[in-house]
N, C-alpha and C positions, 0 to 999 in steps of 0.2 A: 957791616957796610951794606948799604942799600944797593940793590942791583939796578941797572938802567931800566927804565920803563920800555916795554915792548910796544911798538906801534901796531895797533889792531885795526886801523882804518882800512876799509876795502877800496875806497875811492877817494879821489882828490876832492878837497873841500873848496868851496867858492864862497867868498864873502857876499852876502845878500842883505837886502832889506825887505821887510814884510811883516805881517802879523801872523801869529801862530796861536792856536787853541788846541789843547788836548784834554781829554777826559780819561781818567783812570777807570778802566772797565770794571774792576772789582768794587770800587767805592762810589763811582759816579762823580768824584771831585773834579771840578773844572779849573784849568790853569790857562792864563793868557799871558803872552809875552811877545818879544820882538825877535825876529829871525836874525841870527848872527852869521851863521854859515850853513851851507847845504851841500850834500853830495848825493850820489846815486843811492847810497845806502844809509844815510843818516842826516841828522839835523842838530844844530846847537842853538839853544834858545836862551835869551836873557830874560830873567823873571824877577819881579819884585819879591814874590814869595814862592819859592820852589816847593816841590813835594817833600814830605818827610823822607829821611834817609831809608826808612823801612819800605819805601815804595820802589827801591832799586830793583830792577828786573820786572816790575809790574808791566802788564800789557795795557795799552791805551789806544784810543781812537784819536787820530791826528788830523787837524785841518790847517793848511797853510794857505795864505793869500799873499801874492807878490805881484808887483808891477813888472811887466815885460814889455818895454817900449811903451806903446799907448794902451796895451791890453792888460787887464787884470787876470791873472791865472790862479786858479784854486786847485789845491791838491787835497785829497782825502785818502788816508791810508791807516793801516794798523802798524803800531810801533811798540817797541820795548824800551823802557827807561834804562839807559846804559850808564849814566853818570849824573850825579846830583851834587851841586856846590851850594854855597850860601846865596848865590844870585843867578844861577843858571841850571840848565839841565841838557844833557845829551840824549837823544833818542835814536835808536837803531830802527830803521824802517824795515818791517818784516813782511808786509803783505800789501800789494796794491794791484789793481787791475791794469790791463794794457793801456787804456786811455789815460789813466793817471800816470803811468810810467812815461808815456809820450809827453805829457805836460811837464813832468819833472825834468826830463831831458831838455825841453824847450827853455825852462828857467835857467838851467845850468849853462846851456849854450849862450844865452843872453848875458849871463854873468861873465863868461869867458871873453865875450866880445867887447866888454866895457873897459 
C-alpha cells in the first residue's frame, strides 16, 4: 500500500501568469514556459518540452517576467529542479539577492490581492 505523500512546500502557492526561462547550469540547455504558480520558495512552470528526468535536482539560472498591475516585474535567481512531469517542472528557488526577494514578494502580494 502506498503511503500518503508528504507536503514539502515551505510557502503558500499563488496562481500567476507570466513567462519563465531557465537554463540548466551544467548543460546550458534553455527552457521556456508559462508561469503556473509561485511561492516565496518555488515556482511551477508549464512547458511544451520539459527537461529530461535525469535533470532532476540540477541547478539552473531562472528568469521570471510577470505583470504586476501596470508594471512588468522581472526576477532572476538560482533554482534547483525539484519535479519534472510530461508537461511541467517545479523549481525550488535556492538563491536570490535582497532586491530580487523584494520583487518576488511584490508579485506574491499582487496575486493575493486579485
